[in-house]
PDBQT receptor file of N, H, CA, C and O in Angstrom, charges set to zero:
ATOM      1  N   UNK A   1     107.507 117.105  99.213  1.00  0.00    +0.000 N 
ATOM      2  CA  UNK A   1     106.420 116.619 100.019  1.00  0.00    +0.000 C 
ATOM      3  C   UNK A   1     106.226 117.534 101.233  1.00  0.00    +0.000 C 
ATOM      4  O   UNK A   1     105.096 117.831 101.619  1.00  0.00    +0.000 OA
ATOM      5  N   UNK A   2     107.318 117.970 101.819  1.00  0.00    +0.000 N 
ATOM      6  H   UNK A   2     108.236 117.729 101.505  1.00  0.00    +0.000 HD
ATOM      7  CA  UNK A   2     107.244 118.855 102.983  1.00  0.00    +0.000 C 
ATOM      8  C   UNK A   2     106.596 120.186 102.610  1.00  0.00    +0.000 C 
ATOM      9  O   UNK A   2     105.816 120.742 103.383  1.00  0.00    +0.000 OA
ATOM     10  N   UNK A   3     106.921 120.693 101.424  1.00  0.00    +0.000 N 
ATOM     11  H   UNK A   3     107.554 120.241 100.795  1.00  0.00    +0.000 HD
ATOM     12  CA  UNK A   3     106.335 121.949 100.959  1.00  0.00    +0.000 C 
ATOM     13  C   UNK A   3     104.833 121.799 100.809  1.00  0.00    +0.000 C 
ATOM     14  O   UNK A   3     104.079 122.690 101.200  1.00  0.00    +0.000 OA
ATOM     15  N   UNK A   4     104.394 120.693 100.254  1.00  0.00    +0.000 N 
ATOM     16  H   UNK A   4     105.006 119.969  99.937  1.00  0.00    +0.000 HD
ATOM     17  CA  UNK A   4     102.963 120.448 100.069  1.00  0.00    +0.000 C 
ATOM     18  C   UNK A   4     102.249 120.420 101.413  1.00  0.00    +0.000 C 
ATOM     19  O   UNK A   4     101.161 120.980 101.551  1.00  0.00    +0.000 OA
ATOM     20  N   UNK A   5     102.846 119.781 102.392  1.00  0.00    +0.000 N 
ATOM     21  H   UNK A   5     103.730 119.326 102.280  1.00  0.00    +0.000 HD
ATOM     22  CA  UNK A   5     102.228 119.705 103.715  1.00  0.00    +0.000 C 
ATOM     23  C   UNK A   5     102.159 121.080 104.373  1.00  0.00    +0.000 C 
ATOM     24  O   UNK A   5     101.168 121.404 105.027  1.00  0.00    +0.000 OA
ATOM     25  N   UNK A   6     103.203 121.890 104.205  1.00  0.00    +0.000 N 
ATOM     26  H   UNK A   6     104.008 121.627 103.673  1.00  0.00    +0.000 HD
ATOM     27  CA  UNK A   6     103.204 123.244 104.762  1.00  0.00    +0.000 C 
ATOM     28  C   UNK A   6     102.120 124.094 104.119  1.00  0.00    +0.000 C 
ATOM     29  O   UNK A   6     101.410 124.830 104.803  1.00  0.00    +0.000 OA
ATOM     30  N   UNK A   7     101.994 123.990 102.800  1.00  0.00    +0.000 N 
ATOM     31  H   UNK A   7     102.571 123.391 102.244  1.00  0.00    +0.000 HD
ATOM     32  CA  UNK A   7     100.962 124.750 102.097  1.00  0.00    +0.000 C 
ATOM     33  C   UNK A   7      99.567 124.323 102.533  1.00  0.00    +0.000 C 
ATOM     34  O   UNK A   7      98.682 125.162 102.704  1.00  0.00    +0.000 OA
ATOM     35  N   UNK A   8      99.374 123.039 102.711  1.00  0.00    +0.000 N 
ATOM     36  H   UNK A   8     100.093 122.358 102.573  1.00  0.00    +0.000 HD
ATOM     37  CA  UNK A   8      98.072 122.542 103.138  1.00  0.00    +0.000 C 
ATOM     38  C   UNK A   8      97.728 123.041 104.538  1.00  0.00    +0.000 C 
ATOM     39  O   UNK A   8      96.586 123.420 104.797  1.00  0.00    +0.000 OA
ATOM     40  N   UNK A   9      98.702 123.042 105.437  1.00  0.00    +0.000 N 
ATOM     41  H   UNK A   9      99.630 122.734 105.227  1.00  0.00    +0.000 HD
ATOM     42  CA  UNK A   9      98.456 123.572 106.791  1.00  0.00    +0.000 C 
ATOM     43  C   UNK A   9      98.084 125.048 106.731  1.00  0.00    +0.000 C 
ATOM     44  O   UNK A   9      97.170 125.490 107.427  1.00  0.00    +0.000 OA
ATOM     45  N   UNK A  10      98.796 125.813 105.895  1.00  0.00    +0.000 N 
ATOM     46  H   UNK A  10      99.538 125.453 105.329  1.00  0.00    +0.000 HD
ATOM     47  CA  UNK A  10      98.494 127.241 105.754  1.00  0.00    +0.000 C 
ATOM     48  C   UNK A  10      97.092 127.430 105.194  1.00  0.00    +0.000 C 
ATOM     49  O   UNK A  10      96.352 128.302 105.650  1.00  0.00    +0.000 OA
ATOM     50  N   UNK A  11      96.726 126.628 104.218  1.00  0.00    +0.000 N 
ATOM     51  H   UNK A  11      97.326 125.920 103.847  1.00  0.00    +0.000 HD
ATOM     52  CA  UNK A  11      95.396 126.737 103.607  1.00  0.00    +0.000 C 
ATOM     53  C   UNK A  11      94.302 126.448 104.624  1.00  0.00    +0.000 C 
ATOM     54  O   UNK A  11      93.255 127.095 104.612  1.00  0.00    +0.000 OA
ATOM     55  N   UNK A  12      94.536 125.490 105.495  1.00  0.00    +0.000 N 
ATOM     56  H   UNK A  12      95.387 124.965 105.505  1.00  0.00    +0.000 HD
ATOM     57  CA  UNK A  12      93.527 125.113 106.481  1.00  0.00    +0.000 C 
ATOM     58  C   UNK A  12      93.310 126.214 107.515  1.00  0.00    +0.000 C 
ATOM     59  O   UNK A  12      92.244 126.293 108.124  1.00  0.00    +0.000 OA
ATOM     60  N   UNK A  13      94.318 127.062 107.716  1.00  0.00    +0.000 N 
ATOM     61  H   UNK A  13      95.185 126.997 107.221  1.00  0.00    +0.000 HD
ATOM     62  CA  UNK A  13      94.185 128.124 108.712  1.00  0.00    +0.000 C 
ATOM     63  C   UNK A  13      93.663 129.429 108.107  1.00  0.00    +0.000 C 
ATOM     64  O   UNK A  13      93.425 130.397 108.830  1.00  0.00    +0.000 OA
ATOM     65  N   UNK A  14      93.485 129.459 106.789  1.00  0.00    +0.000 N 
ATOM     66  H   UNK A  14      93.678 128.673 106.202  1.00  0.00    +0.000 HD
ATOM     67  CA  UNK A  14      93.030 130.670 106.102  1.00  0.00    +0.000 C 
ATOM     68  C   UNK A  14      91.543 130.908 106.331  1.00  0.00    +0.000 C 
ATOM     69  O   UNK A  14      90.751 129.968 106.402  1.00  0.00    +0.000 OA
ATOM     70  N   UNK A  15      91.181 132.174 106.443  1.00  0.00    +0.000 N 
ATOM     71  H   UNK A  15      91.824 132.938 106.385  1.00  0.00    +0.000 HD
ATOM     72  CA  UNK A  15      89.764 132.526 106.513  1.00  0.00    +0.000 C 
ATOM     73  C   UNK A  15      89.251 132.969 105.148  1.00  0.00    +0.000 C 
ATOM     74  O   UNK A  15      88.046 132.932 104.900  1.00  0.00    +0.000 OA
ATOM     75  N   UNK A  16      90.149 133.387 104.262  1.00  0.00    +0.000 N 
ATOM     76  H   UNK A  16      91.129 133.417 104.464  1.00  0.00    +0.000 HD
ATOM     77  CA  UNK A  16      89.775 133.789 102.908  1.00  0.00    +0.000 C 
ATOM     78  C   UNK A  16      89.660 132.525 102.052  1.00  0.00    +0.000 C 
ATOM     79  O   UNK A  16      90.659 131.859 101.780  1.00  0.00    +0.000 OA
ATOM     80  N   UNK A  17      88.441 132.205 101.633  1.00  0.00    +0.000 N 
ATOM     81  H   UNK A  17      87.629 132.746 101.853  1.00  0.00    +0.000 HD
ATOM     82  CA  UNK A  17      88.186 130.976 100.877  1.00  0.00    +0.000 C 
ATOM     83  C   UNK A  17      88.960 130.905  99.564  1.00  0.00    +0.000 C 
ATOM     84  O   UNK A  17      89.452 129.839  99.194  1.00  0.00    +0.000 OA
ATOM     85  N   UNK A  18      89.072 132.025  98.860  1.00  0.00    +0.000 N 
ATOM     86  H   UNK A  18      88.673 132.891  99.161  1.00  0.00    +0.000 HD
ATOM     87  CA  UNK A  18      89.770 132.037  97.572  1.00  0.00    +0.000 C 
ATOM     88  C   UNK A  18      91.242 131.702  97.767  1.00  0.00    +0.000 C 
ATOM     89  O   UNK A  18      91.795 130.874  97.043  1.00  0.00    +0.000 OA
ATOM     90  N   UNK A  19      91.872 132.340  98.737  1.00  0.00    +0.000 N 
ATOM     91  H   UNK A  19      91.423 133.013  99.325  1.00  0.00    +0.000 HD
ATOM     92  CA  UNK A  19      93.289 132.086  99.011  1.00  0.00    +0.000 C 
ATOM     93  C   UNK A  19      93.472 130.650  99.494  1.00  0.00    +0.000 C 
ATOM     94  O   UNK A  19      94.408 129.968  99.079  1.00  0.00    +0.000 OA
ATOM     95  N   UNK A  20      92.591 130.196 100.360  1.00  0.00    +0.000 N 
ATOM     96  H   UNK A  20      91.830 130.750 100.698  1.00  0.00    +0.000 HD
ATOM     97  CA  UNK A  20      92.687 128.831 100.880  1.00  0.00    +0.000 C 
ATOM     98  C   UNK A  20      92.577 127.808  99.751  1.00  0.00    +0.000 C 
ATOM     99  O   UNK A  20      93.333 126.837  99.716  1.00  0.00    +0.000 OA
ATOM    100  N   UNK A  21      91.645 128.021  98.836  1.00  0.00    +0.000 N 
ATOM    101  H   UNK A  21      91.031 128.810  98.865  1.00  0.00    +0.000 HD
ATOM    102  CA  UNK A  21      91.471 127.103  97.708  1.00  0.00    +0.000 C 
ATOM    103  C   UNK A  21      92.710 127.079  96.831  1.00  0.00    +0.000 C 
ATOM    104  O   UNK A  21      93.146 126.012  96.398  1.00  0.00    +0.000 OA
ATOM    105  N   UNK A  22      93.275 128.238  96.569  1.00  0.00    +0.000 N 
ATOM    106  H   UNK A  22      92.921 129.105  96.921  1.00  0.00    +0.000 HD
ATOM    107  CA  UNK A  22      94.485 128.298  95.743  1.00  0.00    +0.000 C 
ATOM    108  C   UNK A  22      95.659 127.601  96.422  1.00  0.00    +0.000 C 
ATOM    109  O   UNK A  22      96.435 126.904  95.768  1.00  0.00    +0.000 OA
ATOM    110  N   UNK A  23      95.788 127.786  97.723  1.00  0.00    +0.000 N 
ATOM    111  H   UNK A  23      95.158 128.353  98.254  1.00  0.00    +0.000 HD
ATOM    112  CA  UNK A  23      96.864 127.105  98.451  1.00  0.00    +0.000 C 
ATOM    113  C   UNK A  23      96.673 125.590  98.424  1.00  0.00    +0.000 C 
ATOM    114  O   UNK A  23      97.641 124.842  98.288  1.00  0.00    +0.000 OA
ATOM    115  N   UNK A  24      95.432 125.141  98.553  1.00  0.00    +0.000 N 
ATOM    116  H   UNK A  24      94.645 125.748  98.664  1.00  0.00    +0.000 HD
ATOM    117  CA  UNK A  24      95.165 123.702  98.493  1.00  0.00    +0.000 C 
ATOM    118  C   UNK A  24      95.533 123.145  97.123  1.00  0.00    +0.000 C 
ATOM    119  O   UNK A  24      96.137 122.076  97.026  1.00  0.00    +0.000 OA
ATOM    120  N   UNK A  25      95.168 123.870  96.061  1.00  0.00    +0.000 N 
ATOM    121  H   UNK A  25      94.678 124.738  96.140  1.00  0.00    +0.000 HD
ATOM    122  CA  UNK A  25      95.516 123.427  94.711  1.00  0.00    +0.000 C 
ATOM    123  C   UNK A  25      97.032 123.383  94.522  1.00  0.00    +0.000 C 
ATOM    124  O   UNK A  25      97.564 122.455  93.912  1.00  0.00    +0.000 OA
ATOM    125  N   UNK A  26      97.716 124.390  95.050  1.00  0.00    +0.000 N 
ATOM    126  H   UNK A  26      97.284 125.144  95.545  1.00  0.00    +0.000 HD
ATOM    127  CA  UNK A  26      99.173 124.431  94.961  1.00  0.00    +0.000 C 
ATOM    128  C   UNK A  26      99.792 123.268  95.740  1.00  0.00    +0.000 C 
ATOM    129  O   UNK A  26     100.747 122.644  95.277  1.00  0.00    +0.000 OA
ATOM    130  N   UNK A  27      99.250 122.982  96.912  1.00  0.00    +0.000 N 
ATOM    131  H   UNK A  27      98.474 123.489  97.288  1.00  0.00    +0.000 HD
ATOM    132  CA  UNK A  27      99.738 121.860  97.723  1.00  0.00    +0.000 C 
ATOM    133  C   UNK A  27      99.552 120.542  96.976  1.00  0.00    +0.000 C 
ATOM    134  O   UNK A  27     100.444 119.693  96.975  1.00  0.00    +0.000 OA
ATOM    135  N   UNK A  28      98.395 120.373  96.344  1.00  0.00    +0.000 N 
ATOM    136  H   UNK A  28      97.671 121.063  96.346  1.00  0.00    +0.000 HD
ATOM    137  CA  UNK A  28      98.150 119.155  95.562  1.00  0.00    +0.000 C 
ATOM    138  C   UNK A  28      99.158 119.021  94.430  1.00  0.00    +0.000 C 
ATOM    139  O   UNK A  28      99.667 117.931  94.168  1.00  0.00    +0.000 OA
ATOM    140  N   UNK A  29      99.445 120.133  93.761  1.00  0.00    +0.000 N 
ATOM    141  H   UNK A  29      99.033 121.018  93.974  1.00  0.00    +0.000 HD
ATOM    142  CA  UNK A  29     100.410 120.121  92.660  1.00  0.00    +0.000 C 
ATOM    143  C   UNK A  29     101.802 119.733  93.157  1.00  0.00    +0.000 C 
ATOM    144  O   UNK A  29     102.478 118.908  92.541  1.00  0.00    +0.000 OA
ATOM    145  N   UNK A  30     102.228 120.327  94.272  1.00  0.00    +0.000 N 
ATOM    146  H   UNK A  30     101.679 120.997  94.772  1.00  0.00    +0.000 HD
ATOM    147  CA  UNK A  30     103.538 119.989  94.841  1.00  0.00    +0.000 C 
ATOM    148  C   UNK A  30     103.597 118.507  95.208  1.00  0.00    +0.000 C 
ATOM    149  O   UNK A  30     104.612 117.849  94.976  1.00  0.00    +0.000 OA
ATOM    150  N   UNK A  31     102.522 117.987  95.775  1.00  0.00    +0.000 N 
ATOM    151  H   UNK A  31     101.698 118.521  95.963  1.00  0.00    +0.000 HD
ATOM    152  CA  UNK A  31     102.520 116.581  96.171  1.00  0.00    +0.000 C 
ATOM    153  C   UNK A  31     102.608 115.677  94.942  1.00  0.00    +0.000 C 
ATOM    154  O   UNK A  31     103.366 114.707  94.949  1.00  0.00    +0.000 OA
ATOM    155  N   UNK A  32     101.852 115.976  93.891  1.00  0.00    +0.000 N 
ATOM    156  H   UNK A  32     101.236 116.764  93.885  1.00  0.00    +0.000 HD
ATOM    157  CA  UNK A  32     101.920 115.174  92.662  1.00  0.00    +0.000 C 
ATOM    158  C   UNK A  32     103.326 115.190  92.085  1.00  0.00    +0.000 C 
ATOM    159  O   UNK A  32     103.844 114.157  91.661  1.00  0.00    +0.000 OA
ATOM    160  N   UNK A  33     103.943 116.373  92.072  1.00  0.00    +0.000 N 
ATOM    161  H   UNK A  33     103.522 117.212  92.416  1.00  0.00    +0.000 HD
ATOM    162  CA  UNK A  33     105.302 116.478  91.531  1.00  0.00    +0.000 C 
ATOM    163  C   UNK A  33     106.294 115.675  92.370  1.00  0.00    +0.000 C 
ATOM    164  O   UNK A  33     107.182 115.019  91.825  1.00  0.00    +0.000 OA
ATOM    165  N   UNK A  34     106.146 115.726  93.687  1.00  0.00    +0.000 N 
ATOM    166  H   UNK A  34     105.424 116.259  94.130  1.00  0.00    +0.000 HD
ATOM    167  CA  UNK A  34     107.046 114.979  94.573  1.00  0.00    +0.000 C 
ATOM    168  C   UNK A  34     106.882 113.478  94.361  1.00  0.00    +0.000 C 
ATOM    169  O   UNK A  34     107.868 112.743  94.320  1.00  0.00    +0.000 OA
ATOM    170  N   UNK A  35     105.640 113.026  94.227  1.00  0.00    +0.000 N 
ATOM    171  H   UNK A  35     104.839 113.623  94.261  1.00  0.00    +0.000 HD
ATOM    172  CA  UNK A  35     105.396 111.604  94.001  1.00  0.00    +0.000 C 
ATOM    173  C   UNK A  35     105.950 111.165  92.649  1.00  0.00    +0.000 C 
ATOM    174  O   UNK A  35     106.523 110.083  92.529  1.00  0.00    +0.000 OA
ATOM    175  N   UNK A  36     105.778 112.004  91.638  1.00  0.00    +0.000 N 
ATOM    176  H   UNK A  36     105.313 112.884  91.736  1.00  0.00    +0.000 HD
ATOM    177  CA  UNK A  36     106.291 111.685  90.305  1.00  0.00    +0.000 C 
ATOM    178  C   UNK A  36     107.820 111.598  90.329  1.00  0.00    +0.000 C 
ATOM    179  O   UNK A  36     108.402 110.687  89.741  1.00  0.00    +0.000 OA
ATOM    180  N   UNK A  37     108.466 112.546  91.011  1.00  0.00    +0.000 N 
ATOM    181  H   UNK A  37     107.993 113.286  91.489  1.00  0.00    +0.000 HD
ATOM    182  CA  UNK A  37     109.929 112.548  91.108  1.00  0.00    +0.000 C 
ATOM    183  C   UNK A  37     110.417 111.316  91.865  1.00  0.00    +0.000 C 
ATOM    184  O   UNK A  37     111.417 110.707  91.485  1.00  0.00    +0.000 OA
ATOM    185  N   UNK A  38     109.718 110.952  92.925  1.00  0.00    +0.000 N 
ATOM    186  H   UNK A  38     108.906 111.446  93.234  1.00  0.00    +0.000 HD
ATOM    187  CA  UNK A  38     110.096 109.778  93.707  1.00  0.00    +0.000 C 
ATOM    188  C   UNK A  38     109.973 108.511  92.867  1.00  0.00    +0.000 C 
ATOM    189  O   UNK A  38     110.834 107.633  92.922  1.00  0.00    +0.000 OA
ATOM    190  N   UNK A  39     108.910 108.426  92.101  1.00  0.00    +0.000 N 
ATOM    191  H   UNK A  39     108.211 109.139  92.056  1.00  0.00    +0.000 HD
ATOM    192  CA  UNK A  39     108.703 107.271  91.227  1.00  0.00    +0.000 C 
ATOM    193  C   UNK A  39     109.790 107.194  90.161  1.00  0.00    +0.000 C 
ATOM    194  O   UNK A  39     110.300 106.112  89.870  1.00  0.00    +0.000 OA
ATOM    195  N   UNK A  40     110.142 108.326  89.585  1.00  0.00    +0.000 N 
ATOM    196  H   UNK A  40     109.727 109.204  89.822  1.00  0.00    +0.000 HD
ATOM    197  CA  UNK A  40     111.190 108.364  88.557  1.00  0.00    +0.000 C 
ATOM    198  C   UNK A  40     112.534 107.956  89.152  1.00  0.00    +0.000 C 
ATOM    199  O   UNK A  40     113.303 107.239  88.512  1.00  0.00    +0.000 OA
ATOM    200  N   UNK A  41     112.825 108.410  90.379  1.00  0.00    +0.000 N 
ATOM    201  H   UNK A  41     112.200 108.993  90.899  1.00  0.00    +0.000 HD
ATOM    202  CA  UNK A  41     114.071 108.024  91.049  1.00  0.00    +0.000 C 
ATOM    203  C   UNK A  41     114.126 106.511  91.258  1.00  0.00    +0.000 C 
ATOM    204  O   UNK A  41     115.167 105.888  91.051  1.00  0.00    +0.000 OA
ATOM    205  N   UNK A  42     113.010 105.930  91.664  1.00  0.00    +0.000 N 
ATOM    206  H   UNK A  42     112.164 106.436  91.831  1.00  0.00    +0.000 HD
ATOM    207  CA  UNK A  42     112.960 104.485  91.888  1.00  0.00    +0.000 C 
ATOM    208  C   UNK A  42     113.174 103.731  90.581  1.00  0.00    +0.000 C 
ATOM    209  O   UNK A  42     113.886 102.726  90.550  1.00  0.00    +0.000 OA
ATOM    210  N   UNK A  43     112.559 104.214  89.503  1.00  0.00    +0.000 N 
ATOM    211  H   UNK A  43     111.982 105.030  89.528  1.00  0.00    +0.000 HD
ATOM    212  CA  UNK A  43     112.726 103.558  88.202  1.00  0.00    +0.000 C 
ATOM    213  C   UNK A  43     114.179 103.625  87.739  1.00  0.00    +0.000 C 
ATOM    214  O   UNK A  43     114.702 102.647  87.206  1.00  0.00    +0.000 OA
ATOM    215  N   UNK A  44     114.835 104.770  87.938  1.00  0.00    +0.000 N 
ATOM    216  H   UNK A  44     114.410 105.565  88.371  1.00  0.00    +0.000 HD
ATOM    217  CA  UNK A  44     116.245 104.895  87.549  1.00  0.00    +0.000 C 
ATOM    218  C   UNK A  44     117.114 103.948  88.367  1.00  0.00    +0.000 C 
ATOM    219  O   UNK A  44     118.054 103.353  87.840  1.00  0.00    +0.000 OA
ATOM    220  N   UNK A  45     116.807 103.808  89.639  1.00  0.00    +0.000 N 
ATOM    221  H   UNK A  45     116.043 104.291  90.067  1.00  0.00    +0.000 HD
ATOM    222  CA  UNK A  45     117.578 102.917  90.501  1.00  0.00    +0.000 C 
ATOM    223  C   UNK A  45     117.450 101.465  90.038  1.00  0.00    +0.000 C 
ATOM    224  O   UNK A  45     118.439 100.733  89.994  1.00  0.00    +0.000 OA
ATOM    225  N   UNK A  46     116.245 101.060  89.698  1.00  0.00    +0.000 N 
ATOM    226  H   UNK A  46     115.441 101.654  89.733  1.00  0.00    +0.000 HD
ATOM    227  CA  UNK A  46     116.021  99.696  89.208  1.00  0.00    +0.000 C 
ATOM    228  C   UNK A  46     116.767  99.487  87.896  1.00  0.00    +0.000 C 
ATOM    229  O   UNK A  46     117.381  98.440  87.691  1.00  0.00    +0.000 OA
ATOM    230  N   UNK A  47     116.718 100.472  87.012  1.00  0.00    +0.000 N 
ATOM    231  H   UNK A  47     116.220 101.323  87.179  1.00  0.00    +0.000 HD
ATOM    232  CA  UNK A  47     117.406 100.360  85.716  1.00  0.00    +0.000 C 
ATOM    233  C   UNK A  47     118.915 100.238  85.912  1.00  0.00    +0.000 C 
ATOM    234  O   UNK A  47     119.567  99.450  85.227  1.00  0.00    +0.000 OA
ATOM    235  N   UNK A  48     119.479 101.021  86.849  1.00  0.00    +0.000 N 
ATOM    236  H   UNK A  48     118.950 101.661  87.405  1.00  0.00    +0.000 HD
ATOM    237  CA  UNK A  48     120.922 100.937  87.117  1.00  0.00    +0.000 C 
ATOM    238  C   UNK A  48     121.290  99.557  87.650  1.00  0.00    +0.000 C 
ATOM    239  O   UNK A  48     122.294  98.974  87.240  1.00  0.00    +0.000 OA
ATOM    240  N   UNK A  49     120.480  99.041  88.559  1.00  0.00    +0.000 N 
ATOM    241  H   UNK A  49     119.665  99.515  88.893  1.00  0.00    +0.000 HD
ATOM    242  CA  UNK A  49     120.743  97.720  89.127  1.00  0.00    +0.000 C 
ATOM    243  C   UNK A  49     120.674  96.648  88.044  1.00  0.00    +0.000 C 
ATOM    244  O   UNK A  49     121.518  95.753  87.994  1.00  0.00    +0.000 OA
ATOM    245  N   UNK A  50     119.673  96.741  87.186  1.00  0.00    +0.000 N 
ATOM    246  H   UNK A  50     118.987  97.467  87.226  1.00  0.00    +0.000 HD
ATOM    247  CA  UNK A  50     119.534  95.766  86.097  1.00  0.00    +0.000 C 
ATOM    248  C   UNK A  50     120.729  95.841  85.152  1.00  0.00    +0.000 C 
ATOM    249  O   UNK A  50     121.233  94.810  84.707  1.00  0.00    +0.000 OA
ATOM    250  N   UNK A  51     121.179  97.044  84.845  1.00  0.00    +0.000 N 
ATOM    251  H   UNK A  51     120.769  97.881  85.207  1.00  0.00    +0.000 HD
ATOM    252  CA  UNK A  51     122.326  97.210  83.944  1.00  0.00    +0.000 C 
ATOM    253  C   UNK A  51     123.590  96.631  84.573  1.00  0.00    +0.000 C 
ATOM    254  O   UNK A  51     124.382  95.984  83.888  1.00  0.00    +0.000 OA
ATOM    255  N   UNK A  52     123.786  96.859  85.872  1.00  0.00    +0.000 N 
ATOM    256  H   UNK A  52     123.143  97.384  86.429  1.00  0.00    +0.000 HD
ATOM    257  CA  UNK A  52     124.957  96.313  86.564  1.00  0.00    +0.000 C 
ATOM    258  C   UNK A  52     124.911  94.789  86.568  1.00  0.00    +0.000 C 
ATOM    259  O   UNK A  52     125.919  94.128  86.318  1.00  0.00    +0.000 OA
ATOM    260  N   UNK A  53     123.740  94.242  86.851  1.00  0.00    +0.000 N 
ATOM    261  H   UNK A  53     122.921  94.779  87.054  1.00  0.00    +0.000 HD
ATOM    262  CA  UNK A  53     123.588  92.788  86.893  1.00  0.00    +0.000 C 
ATOM    263  C   UNK A  53     123.865  92.187  85.525  1.00  0.00    +0.000 C 
ATOM    264  O   UNK A  53     124.554  91.173  85.411  1.00  0.00    +0.000 OA
ATOM    265  N   UNK A  54     123.323  92.820  84.484  1.00  0.00    +0.000 N 
ATOM    266  H   UNK A  54     122.763  93.643  84.577  1.00  0.00    +0.000 HD
ATOM    267  CA  UNK A  54     123.556  92.335  83.123  1.00  0.00    +0.000 C 
ATOM    268  C   UNK A  54     125.038  92.383  82.783  1.00  0.00    +0.000 C 
ATOM    269  O   UNK A  54     125.569  91.459  82.166  1.00  0.00    +0.000 OA
ATOM    270  N   UNK A  55     125.706  93.463  83.187  1.00  0.00    +0.000 N 
ATOM    271  H   UNK A  55     125.275  94.213  83.688  1.00  0.00    +0.000 HD
ATOM    272  CA  UNK A  55     127.145  93.598  82.932  1.00  0.00    +0.000 C 
ATOM    273  C   UNK A  55     127.919  92.507  83.660  1.00  0.00    +0.000 C 
ATOM    274  O   UNK A  55     128.818  91.890  83.090  1.00  0.00    +0.000 OA
ATOM    275  N   UNK A  56     127.566  92.272  84.925  1.00  0.00    +0.000 N 
ATOM    276  H   UNK A  56     126.836  92.774  85.388  1.00  0.00    +0.000 HD
ATOM    277  CA  UNK A  56     128.246  91.234  85.705  1.00  0.00    +0.000 C 
ATOM    278  C   UNK A  56     128.066  89.861  85.065  1.00  0.00    +0.000 C 
ATOM    279  O   UNK A  56     129.014  89.077  85.012  1.00  0.00    +0.000 OA
ATOM    280  N   UNK A  57     126.881  89.565  84.585  1.00  0.00    +0.000 N 
ATOM    281  H   UNK A  57     126.111  90.202  84.627  1.00  0.00    +0.000 HD
ATOM    282  CA  UNK A  57     126.629  88.279  83.936  1.00  0.00    +0.000 C 
ATOM    283  C   UNK A  57     127.444  88.157  82.652  1.00  0.00    +0.000 C 
ATOM    284  O   UNK A  57     128.012  87.102  82.373  1.00  0.00    +0.000 OA
ATOM    285  N   UNK A  58     127.503  89.232  81.873  1.00  0.00    +0.000 N 
ATOM    286  H   UNK A  58     127.042  90.090  82.099  1.00  0.00    +0.000 HD
ATOM    287  CA  UNK A  58     128.228  89.167  80.598  1.00  0.00    +0.000 C 
ATOM    288  C   UNK A  58     129.735  89.051  80.822  1.00  0.00    +0.000 C 
ATOM    289  O   UNK A  58     130.455  88.535  79.967  1.00  0.00    +0.000 OA
ATOM    290  N   UNK A  59     130.206  89.527  81.961  1.00  0.00    +0.000 N 
ATOM    291  H   UNK A  59     129.621  89.946  82.655  1.00  0.00    +0.000 HD
ATOM    292  CA  UNK A  59     131.632  89.452  82.287  1.00  0.00    +0.000 C 
ATOM    293  C   UNK A  59     131.976  88.160  83.023  1.00  0.00    +0.000 C 
ATOM    294  O   UNK A  59     133.138  87.919  83.351  1.00  0.00    +0.000 OA
ATOM    295  N   UNK A  60     130.979  87.343  83.278  1.00  0.00    +0.000 N 
ATOM    296  H   UNK A  60     130.035  87.539  83.011  1.00  0.00    +0.000 HD
ATOM    297  CA  UNK A  60     131.228  86.095  84.008  1.00  0.00    +0.000 C 
ATOM    298  C   UNK A  60     131.404  86.324  85.494  1.00  0.00    +0.000 C 
ATOM    299  O   UNK A  60     132.051  85.528  86.174  1.00  0.00    +0.000 OA
ATOM    300  N   UNK A  61     130.835  87.403  86.003  1.00  0.00    +0.000 N 
ATOM    301  H   UNK A  61     130.309  88.049  85.450  1.00  0.00    +0.000 HD
ATOM    302  CA  UNK A  61     130.998  87.756  87.407  1.00  0.00    +0.000 C 
ATOM    303  C   UNK A  61     130.216  86.888  88.361  1.00  0.00    +0.000 C 
ATOM    304  O   UNK A  61     130.518  86.851  89.554  1.00  0.00    +0.000 OA
ATOM    305  N   UNK A  62     129.212  86.185  87.856  1.00  0.00    +0.000 N 
ATOM    306  H   UNK A  62     128.967  86.215  86.887  1.00  0.00    +0.000 HD
ATOM    307  CA  UNK A  62     128.415  85.330  88.721  1.00  0.00    +0.000 C 
ATOM    308  C   UNK A  62     128.717  83.878  88.409  1.00  0.00    +0.000 C 
ATOM    309  O   UNK A  62     128.602  83.436  87.266  1.00  0.00    +0.000 OA
ATOM    310  N   UNK A  63     129.099  83.151  89.426  1.00  0.00    +0.000 N 
ATOM    311  H   UNK A  63     129.193  83.509  90.354  1.00  0.00    +0.000 HD
ATOM    312  CA  UNK A  63     129.366  81.718  89.245  1.00  0.00    +0.000 C 
ATOM    313  C   UNK A  63     128.174  80.950  89.793  1.00  0.00    +0.000 C 
ATOM    314  O   UNK A  63     127.700  81.233  90.893  1.00  0.00    +0.000 OA
ATOM    315  N   UNK A  64     127.701  80.000  89.044  1.00  0.00    +0.000 N 
ATOM    316  H   UNK A  64     128.087  79.770  88.150  1.00  0.00    +0.000 HD
ATOM    317  CA  UNK A  64     126.511  79.266  89.458  1.00  0.00    +0.000 C 
ATOM    318  C   UNK A  64     126.785  77.980  90.120  1.00  0.00    +0.000 C 
ATOM    319  O   UNK A  64     125.854  77.277  90.512  1.00  0.00    +0.000 OA
TER     320      UNK A  64
C-alpha cells in the first residue's frame, strides 16, 4: 500500500503525461495487489480460528 501511495505521489508531480499515466496505472496495480493480499490474510486467519474452534469442540474443550 505504501508503494502505491509513493508511486501516485510521483505521478502527480510528473510533467510528462505518458510517464505520469504509467505511474498511476502501476500505483493502481500495487494497491489492488495489496488489497487482495490483505483480504487473503484475513480469510486465512478466519479459517485458522474456525479450525481451532472445531478442534476444541471435538476434544471437549468447551464446557457448556
